[in-house]
N, C-alpha and C positions, 0 to 999 in steps of 0.2 A: 457570431459563430466563434470567433478566435478567443473572444473573452470567456466564453463558456469552456473552451478548451483549457485555457490557463487556470481557470478557476478548478476544473476537475483535476488538473495536474496538481494544484496545491492540495486538494483534499487528499490525493493519492499520496503525496509525501507526508501528511499527517497521518495517513492510514500505515505508511511504512514505519513511521516512529512508533506508533502504537503497537504494531505487530512485533517490533523489536523489544519494546518495554515488556509486554505480556510474556514473551518468550524467555526474556532474562529473569523475569520474576519467579517463574516456576522453579520447584525444587528439582534439582537433578539427583541421580543416584548418590552422587558424592556431595550434595548439599551445595551447589553452585551459588549464584548470586542471590538467590531467594534467601539464604541463610545470613547474608551480610546485612540484612535489614533489621537484625537483633533477634531472629528466631532461632530456636534451638532445633535439635533433631525432631522433637515431637511437636514443636509449635510451628504455625504457620503464619504467614503475613496477614491474612485477612480471615483467619478462623480455621476450624478443624476440617471441615469438607471443602476446602479451598482448591485442592488439587483437582477434582472432578470438575469444579466450576471453571478453573483456568484452563483445563484441557478443552472443555467444550467451548469456551469463549474464543481460545486459540483457533480452534478448527473454524468457527464461524468467521473470524477476521481473516484468517488465510483464505477462505473461500471467497470472501468478498474482495481480497487482494488479487487472487487469480482472476476473477472476472473482470476487475477493473484493469488489469494488465492487458487482457484482450481487447477491451473496448479502447484503451488508450492507443494501442497498437494500431488497431483498424482505423481510428479517428485521425491518427497523425498521419497515416498513409493516404487517407483521403484527402486531407488538407494539403500534403505534399502534391498530390496529383493536380488538384484544384488550382494550387498557385503556379504549377508548371504550366497548365493550360493558359491561365491568364497571361503568363510571360510570353508565351508562343503566340498568343493572338496579337499581343502588343508588337512583337517583332515582325509580325505579318503586316500589320498597319503601317509600321515604319518603312518596310521595304516597298509599298505601294506608292 
């Protein structure tokens, strides 16, 4: 169970990096980091209709990010209560 938690946590960190990268690639109104890859005002990094594709992809990735945040939060709370219960039962055995 703990291995799956840490595996999911690692995948979550990769998702965070992907979301940061996708957000930084998008063209801002002032041509932010997306223009630093060699694109002009009319060109885009991945083609002409990239803006809509990147917006949609960013929305999907951010939705997955939000859901995985909730799952990791509930999962870590459950693991904390489980480990606390084990420690409490071990302390009761020692006192007997």
